[in-house]
N, CA, C and O atoms as a Tinker XYZ file with bonds, in Angstrom:
   296  protein
     1  N    -59.676000  -24.599000   -5.379000    73     2
     2  CA   -59.929000  -23.237000   -5.932000    64     1     3
     3  C    -59.514000  -22.218000   -4.907000    63     2     4     5
     4  O    -59.792000  -22.398000   -3.722000    81     3
     5  N    -58.892000  -21.206000   -5.296000    73     3     6
     6  CA   -58.564000  -20.052000   -4.386000    64     5     7
     7  C    -59.789000  -19.463000   -3.835000    63     6     8     9
     8  O    -60.655000  -19.011000   -4.584000    81     7
     9  N    -59.904000  -19.448000   -2.496000    73     7    10
    10  CA   -61.156000  -18.929000   -1.855000    64     9    11
    11  C    -61.257000  -17.479000   -2.102000    63    10    12    13
    12  O    -62.375000  -16.987000   -2.249000    81    11
    13  N    -60.147000  -16.712000   -2.166000    73    11    14
    14  CA   -60.275000  -15.360000   -2.336000    64    13    15
    15  C    -60.788000  -14.981000   -3.718000    63    14    16    17
    16  O    -61.515000  -14.002000   -3.886000    81    15
    17  N    -60.406000  -15.749000   -4.662000    73    15    18
    18  CA   -61.071000  -15.411000   -6.061000    64    17    19
    19  C    -62.518000  -15.709000   -6.042000    63    18    20    21
    20  O    -63.246000  -14.969000   -6.703000    81    19
    21  N    -63.025000  -16.661000   -5.397000    73    19    22
    22  CA   -64.479000  -16.950000   -5.353000    64    21    23
    23  C    -65.079000  -15.863000   -4.485000    63    22    24    25
    24  O    -66.120000  -15.340000   -4.882000    81    23
    25  N    -64.520000  -15.450000   -3.306000    73    23    26
    26  CA   -65.030000  -14.439000   -2.530000    64    25    27
    27  C    -65.144000  -13.112000   -3.230000    63    26    28    29
    28  O    -66.133000  -12.390000   -3.106000    81    27
    29  N    -64.114000  -12.820000   -3.958000    73    27    30
    30  CA   -64.120000  -11.530000   -4.717000    64    29    31
    31  C    -65.220000  -11.512000   -5.765000    63    30    32    33
    32  O    -65.892000  -10.499000   -5.955000    81    31
    33  N    -65.399000  -12.638000   -6.442000    73    31    34
    34  CA   -66.405000  -12.691000   -7.484000    64    33    35
    35  C    -67.874000  -12.601000   -6.830000    63    34    36    37
    36  O    -68.755000  -11.899000   -7.327000    81    35
    37  N    -68.043000  -13.318000   -5.759000    73    35    38
    38  CA   -69.289000  -13.351000   -5.096000    64    37    39
    39  C    -69.655000  -12.030000   -4.535000    63    38    40    41
    40  O    -70.841000  -11.698000   -4.540000    81    39
    41  N    -68.697000  -11.204000   -4.024000    73    39    42
    42  CA   -68.932000   -9.888000   -3.515000    64    41    43
    43  C    -69.349000   -8.968000   -4.625000    63    42    44    45
    44  O    -70.183000   -8.089000   -4.408000    81    43
    45  N    -68.785000   -9.140000   -5.844000    73    43    46
    46  CA   -69.138000   -8.302000   -6.961000    64    45    47
    47  C    -70.614000   -8.670000   -7.489000    63    46    48    49
    48  O    -71.177000   -7.887000   -8.254000    81    47
    49  N    -71.208000   -9.798000   -7.101000    73    47    50
    50  CA   -72.460000  -10.158000   -7.632000    64    49    51
    51  C    -73.607000   -9.678000   -6.726000    63    50    52    53
    52  O    -74.778000   -9.746000   -7.098000    81    51
    53  N    -73.244000   -9.194000   -5.537000    73    51    54
    54  CA   -74.259000   -8.698000   -4.603000    64    53    55
    55  C    -75.376000   -9.712000   -4.287000    63    54    56    57
    56  O    -76.578000   -9.447000   -4.269000    81    55
    57  N    -74.787000  -10.969000   -4.028000    73    55    58
    58  CA   -75.720000  -12.010000   -3.617000    64    57    59
    59  C    -76.129000  -11.895000   -2.145000    63    58    60    61
    60  O    -75.408000  -11.285000   -1.356000    81    59
    61  N    -77.248000  -12.460000   -1.773000    73    59    62
    62  CA   -77.602000  -12.507000   -0.325000    64    61    63
    63  C    -76.647000  -13.447000    0.347000    63    62    64    65
    64  O    -75.978000  -14.278000   -0.269000    81    63
    65  N    -76.621000  -13.273000    1.621000    73    63    66
    66  CA   -75.620000  -14.031000    2.428000    64    65    67
    67  C    -75.909000  -15.490000    2.298000    63    66    68    69
    68  O    -74.974000  -16.284000    2.192000    81    67
    69  N    -77.204000  -15.904000    2.300000    73    67    70
    70  CA   -77.519000  -17.270000    2.211000    64    69    71
    71  C    -77.206000  -17.901000    0.823000    63    70    72    73
    72  O    -76.859000  -19.078000    0.723000    81    71
    73  N    -77.339000  -17.090000   -0.215000    73    71    74
    74  CA   -76.940000  -17.541000   -1.560000    64    73    75
    75  C    -75.385000  -17.744000   -1.626000    63    74    76    77
    76  O    -74.886000  -18.733000   -2.163000    81    75
    77  N    -74.673000  -16.766000   -1.058000    73    75    78
    78  CA   -73.222000  -16.913000   -1.071000    64    77    79
    79  C    -72.737000  -18.196000   -0.258000    63    78    80    81
    80  O    -71.830000  -18.918000   -0.672000    81    79
    81  N    -73.354000  -18.394000    0.819000    73    79    82
    82  CA   -73.029000  -19.565000    1.656000    64    81    83
    83  C    -73.327000  -20.827000    0.887000    63    82    84    85
    84  O    -72.553000  -21.782000    0.945000    81    83
    85  N    -74.476000  -20.854000    0.137000    73    83    86
    86  CA   -74.804000  -22.061000   -0.653000    64    85    87
    87  C    -73.775000  -22.311000   -1.669000    63    86    88    89
    88  O    -73.367000  -23.457000   -1.862000    81    87
    89  N    -73.302000  -21.237000   -2.374000    73    87    90
    90  CA   -72.241000  -21.391000   -3.378000    64    89    91
    91  C    -70.986000  -21.927000   -2.717000    63    90    92    93
    92  O    -70.355000  -22.835000   -3.258000    81    91
    93  N    -70.607000  -21.398000   -1.575000    73    91    94
    94  CA   -69.425000  -21.876000   -0.846000    64    93    95
    95  C    -69.494000  -23.268000   -0.382000    63    94    96    97
    96  O    -68.458000  -23.910000   -0.210000    81    95
    97  N    -70.771000  -23.820000   -0.147000    73    95    98
    98  CA   -70.902000  -25.110000    0.295000    64    97    99
    99  C    -70.882000  -26.212000   -0.813000    63    98   100   101
   100  O    -70.906000  -27.416000   -0.556000    81    99
   101  N    -70.839000  -25.702000   -2.018000    73    99   102
   102  CA   -70.825000  -26.680000   -3.217000    64   101   103
   103  C    -69.489000  -27.379000   -3.228000    63   102   104   105
   104  O    -68.483000  -26.822000   -2.789000    81   103
   105  N    -69.477000  -28.616000   -3.736000    73   103   106
   106  CA   -68.157000  -29.339000   -3.853000    64   105   107
   107  C    -67.156000  -28.470000   -4.743000    63   106   108   109
   108  O    -67.539000  -27.647000   -5.575000    81   107
   109  N    -65.975000  -28.730000   -4.489000    73   107   110
   110  CA   -64.780000  -27.935000   -5.144000    64   109   111
   111  C    -64.994000  -27.946000   -6.699000    63   110   112   113
   112  O    -64.936000  -26.872000   -7.299000    81   111
   113  N    -65.217000  -29.004000   -7.314000    73   111   114
   114  CA   -65.352000  -29.166000   -8.730000    64   113   115
   115  C    -66.567000  -28.319000   -9.301000    63   114   116   117
   116  O    -66.506000  -27.748000  -10.389000    81   115
   117  N    -67.599000  -28.292000   -8.526000    73   115   118
   118  CA   -68.813000  -27.518000   -8.935000    64   117   119
   119  C    -68.498000  -26.035000   -8.672000    63   118   120   121
   120  O    -68.908000  -25.192000   -9.470000    81   119
   121  N    -67.806000  -25.690000   -7.615000    73   119   122
   122  CA   -67.444000  -24.266000   -7.375000    64   121   123
   123  C    -66.554000  -23.782000   -8.514000    63   122   124   125
   124  O    -66.716000  -22.651000   -8.973000    81   123
   125  N    -65.619000  -24.607000   -8.983000    73   123   126
   126  CA   -64.678000  -24.315000  -10.116000    64   125   127
   127  C    -65.496000  -24.059000  -11.360000    63   126   128   129
   128  O    -65.304000  -23.064000  -12.060000    81   127
   129  N    -66.429000  -24.991000  -11.630000    73   127   130
   130  CA   -67.276000  -24.815000  -12.842000    64   129   131
   131  C    -68.112000  -23.570000  -12.772000    63   130   132   133
   132  O    -68.242000  -22.890000  -13.790000    81   131
   133  N    -68.679000  -23.229000  -11.667000    73   131   134
   134  CA   -69.507000  -22.139000  -11.490000    64   133   135
   135  C    -68.645000  -20.802000  -11.592000    63   134   136   137
   136  O    -69.109000  -19.817000  -12.165000    81   135
   137  N    -67.451000  -20.797000  -11.051000    73   135   138
   138  CA   -66.525000  -19.664000  -11.149000    64   137   139
   139  C    -66.167000  -19.523000  -12.509000    63   138   140   141
   140  O    -66.180000  -18.375000  -12.955000    81   139
   141  N    -65.823000  -20.524000  -13.321000    73   139   142
   142  CA   -65.483000  -20.468000  -14.687000    64   141   143
   143  C    -66.674000  -19.816000  -15.526000    63   142   144   145
   144  O    -66.428000  -18.932000  -16.348000    81   143
   145  N    -67.851000  -20.232000  -15.319000    73   143   146
   146  CA   -68.998000  -19.707000  -15.977000    64   145   147
   147  C    -69.258000  -18.228000  -15.667000    63   146   148   149
   148  O    -69.595000  -17.438000  -16.548000    81   147
   149  N    -69.087000  -17.878000  -14.366000    73   147   150
   150  CA   -69.285000  -16.511000  -13.973000    64   149   151
   151  C    -68.161000  -15.615000  -14.594000    63   150   152   153
   152  O    -68.471000  -14.535000  -15.096000    81   151
   153  N    -66.947000  -16.014000  -14.571000    73   151   154
   154  CA   -65.850000  -15.281000  -15.199000    64   153   155
   155  C    -66.074000  -15.047000  -16.617000    63   154   156   157
   156  O    -65.829000  -13.952000  -17.124000    81   155
   157  N    -66.574000  -16.129000  -17.340000    73   155   158
   158  CA   -66.842000  -15.975000  -18.734000    64   157   159
   159  C    -67.958000  -14.957000  -18.970000    63   158   160   161
   160  O    -67.883000  -14.149000  -19.895000    81   159
   161  N    -68.976000  -15.000000  -18.142000    73   159   162
   162  CA   -70.141000  -14.044000  -18.300000    64   161   163
   163  C    -69.680000  -12.585000  -18.094000    63   162   164   165
   164  O    -70.060000  -11.660000  -18.813000    81   163
   165  N    -68.837000  -12.454000  -17.063000    73   163   166
   166  CA   -68.291000  -11.098000  -16.753000    64   165   167
   167  C    -67.480000  -10.552000  -17.853000    63   166   168   169
   168  O    -67.571000   -9.373000  -18.194000    81   167
   169  N    -66.644000  -11.447000  -18.443000    73   167   170
   170  CA   -65.767000  -11.074000  -19.529000    64   169   171
   171  C    -66.638000  -10.689000  -20.789000    63   170   172   173
   172  O    -66.350000   -9.707000  -21.472000    81   171
   173  N    -67.637000  -11.445000  -21.048000    73   171   174
   174  CA   -68.510000  -11.126000  -22.214000    64   173   175
   175  C    -69.182000   -9.789000  -21.995000    63   174   176   177
   176  O    -69.216000   -8.959000  -22.904000    81   175
   177  N    -69.726000   -9.560000  -20.791000    73   175   178
   178  CA   -70.341000   -8.306000  -20.394000    64   177   179
   179  C    -69.334000   -7.121000  -20.653000    63   178   180   181
   180  O    -69.682000   -6.105000  -21.254000    81   179
   181  N    -68.154000   -7.303000  -20.195000    73   179   182
   182  CA   -67.134000   -6.238000  -20.325000    64   181   183
   183  C    -66.899000   -5.962000  -21.852000    63   182   184   185
   184  O    -66.865000   -4.810000  -22.283000    81   183
   185  N    -66.740000   -7.052000  -22.646000    73   183   186
   186  CA   -66.537000   -6.912000  -24.047000    64   185   187
   187  C    -67.705000   -6.142000  -24.723000    63   186   188   189
   188  O    -67.482000   -5.293000  -25.586000    81   187
   189  N    -68.922000   -6.452000  -24.317000    73   187   190
   190  CA   -70.122000   -5.784000  -24.884000    64   189   191
   191  C    -70.206000   -4.353000  -24.480000    63   190   192   193
   192  O    -70.638000   -3.526000  -25.283000    81   191
   193  N    -69.821000   -4.012000  -23.288000    73   191   194
   194  CA   -69.787000   -2.665000  -22.767000    64   193   195
   195  C    -68.785000   -1.865000  -23.631000    63   194   196   197
   196  O    -69.101000   -0.794000  -24.149000    81   195
   197  N    -67.588000   -2.415000  -23.762000    73   195   198
   198  CA   -66.411000   -1.706000  -24.520000    64   197   199
   199  C    -66.933000   -1.637000  -25.991000    63   198   200   201
   200  O    -66.748000   -0.581000  -26.595000    81   199
   201  N    -67.502000   -2.561000  -26.557000    73   199   202
   202  CA   -68.104000   -2.417000  -27.905000    64   201   203
   203  C    -69.053000   -1.266000  -28.044000    63   202   204   205
   204  O    -68.984000   -0.467000  -28.978000    81   203
   205  N    -69.974000   -1.206000  -27.046000    73   203   206
   206  CA   -71.009000   -0.096000  -27.045000    64   205   207
   207  C    -70.350000    1.180000  -26.892000    63   206   208   209
   208  O    -70.744000    2.115000  -27.589000    81   207
   209  N    -69.327000    1.361000  -26.012000    73   207   210
   210  CA   -68.707000    2.654000  -25.863000    64   209   211
   211  C    -67.968000    3.027000  -27.156000    63   210   212   213
   212  O    -68.043000    4.170000  -27.606000    81   211
   213  N    -67.287000    2.104000  -27.723000    73   211   214
   214  CA   -66.561000    2.412000  -28.969000    64   213   215
   215  C    -67.491000    2.704000  -30.085000    63   214   216   217
   216  O    -67.134000    3.474000  -30.976000    81   215
   217  N    -68.649000    2.149000  -30.100000    73   215   218
   218  CA   -69.715000    2.381000  -31.135000    64   217   219
   219  C    -70.248000    3.756000  -30.889000    63   218   220   221
   220  O    -70.460000    4.488000  -31.856000    81   219
   221  N    -70.499000    4.193000  -29.578000    73   219   222
   222  CA   -70.980000    5.499000  -29.248000    64   221   223
   223  C    -69.985000    6.553000  -29.709000    63   222   224   225
   224  O    -70.348000    7.583000  -30.277000    81   223
   225  N    -68.642000    6.239000  -29.428000    73   223   226
   226  CA   -67.633000    7.255000  -29.729000    64   225   227
   227  C    -67.424000    7.425000  -31.207000    63   226   228   229
   228  O    -66.801000    8.403000  -31.621000    81   227
   229  N    -67.935000    6.485000  -32.057000    73   227   230
   230  CA   -67.657000    6.568000  -33.420000    64   229   231
   231  C    -68.397000    7.799000  -34.112000    63   230   232   233
   232  O    -68.101000    8.190000  -35.241000    81   231
   233  N    -69.318000    8.326000  -33.375000    73   231   234
   234  CA   -70.032000    9.549000  -33.914000    64   233   235
   235  C    -69.182000   10.869000  -33.558000    63   234   236   237
   236  O    -69.452000   11.950000  -34.080000    81   235
   237  N    -68.189000   10.712000  -32.680000    73   235   238
   238  CA   -67.354000   11.813000  -32.214000    64   237   239
   239  C    -66.253000   11.861000  -33.300000    63   238   240   241
   240  O    -65.704000   10.824000  -33.674000    81   239
   241  N    -65.926000   13.108000  -33.817000    73   239   242
   242  CA   -64.820000   13.253000  -34.708000    64   241   243
   243  C    -63.553000   12.656000  -34.101000    63   242   244   245
   244  O    -63.291000   12.776000  -32.904000    81   243
   245  N    -62.776000   12.007000  -34.973000    73   243   246
   246  CA   -61.598000   11.320000  -34.568000    64   245   247
   247  C    -60.584000   12.148000  -33.681000    63   246   248   249
   248  O    -60.114000   11.633000  -32.667000    81   247
   249  N    -60.269000   13.356000  -34.041000    73   247   250
   250  CA   -59.416000   14.142000  -33.240000    64   249   251
   251  C    -59.872000   14.416000  -31.801000    63   250   252   253
   252  O    -59.053000   14.725000  -30.935000    81   251
   253  N    -61.140000   14.305000  -31.559000    73   251   254
   254  CA   -61.756000   14.556000  -30.240000    64   253   255
   255  C    -61.993000   13.327000  -29.375000    63   254   256   257
   256  O    -62.321000   13.448000  -28.194000    81   255
   257  N    -61.825000   12.132000  -29.965000    73   255   258
   258  CA   -62.231000   10.943000  -29.225000    64   257   259
   259  C    -61.500000   10.708000  -27.943000    63   258   260   261
   260  O    -62.109000   10.327000  -26.943000    81   259
   261  N    -60.149000   10.934000  -27.943000    73   259   262
   262  CA   -59.377000   10.793000  -26.817000    64   261   263
   263  C    -59.793000   11.725000  -25.649000    63   262   264   265
   264  O    -59.805000   11.338000  -24.481000    81   263
   265  N    -60.131000   12.978000  -26.039000    73   263   266
   266  CA   -60.525000   13.895000  -25.005000    64   265   267
   267  C    -61.906000   13.538000  -24.487000    63   266   268   269
   268  O    -62.165000   13.647000  -23.289000    81   267
   269  N    -62.780000   13.121000  -25.358000    73   267   270
   270  CA   -64.149000   12.767000  -24.904000    64   269   271
   271  C    -64.053000   11.542000  -23.979000    63   270   272   273
   272  O    -64.796000   11.473000  -23.000000    81   271
   273  N    -63.124000   10.531000  -24.268000    73   271   274
   274  CA   -62.970000    9.407000  -23.435000    64   273   275
   275  C    -62.546000    9.795000  -22.081000    63   274   276   277
   276  O    -63.055000    9.292000  -21.080000    81   275
   277  N    -61.563000   10.741000  -22.038000    73   275   278
   278  CA   -61.016000   11.224000  -20.725000    64   277   279
   279  C    -62.147000   11.894000  -19.953000    63   278   280   281
   280  O    -62.264000   11.721000  -18.740000    81   279
   281  N    -62.984000   12.664000  -20.665000    73   279   282
   282  CA   -64.022000   13.411000  -19.922000    64   281   283
   283  C    -65.032000   12.457000  -19.384000    63   282   284   285
   284  O    -65.507000   12.655000  -18.266000    81   283
   285  N    -65.398000   11.418000  -20.118000    73   283   286
   286  CA   -66.361000   10.452000  -19.629000    64   285   287
   287  C    -65.941000    9.478000  -18.639000    63   286   288   289
   288  O    -66.718000    9.065000  -17.778000    81   287
   289  N    -64.643000    9.068000  -18.742000    73   287   290
   290  CA   -64.251000    7.923000  -17.892000    64   289   291
   291  C    -63.157000    8.198000  -16.935000    63   290   292   293
   292  O    -62.506000    7.268000  -16.459000    81   291
   293  N    -62.916000    9.479000  -16.620000    73   291   294
   294  CA   -61.866000    9.900000  -15.600000    64   293   295
   295  C    -62.502000   10.380000  -14.359000    63   294   296
   296  O    -61.807000   10.763000  -13.418000    81   295
């Protein structure tokens, strides 16, 4: 498994140093399985956030949605 990919994901999780070291000490196949599960969870979280944003923007009149998105997320 690419170490940088695991390091980047662990940095984003704000784990304690001892927890991060434990994950890094796992056998490669278990690290890969954990990485896959974490990436799936992050992807689902992102999809839910995007769905919530789109749902919230549905109350904004269509001609103004682009402008409101820019104001909120720029």
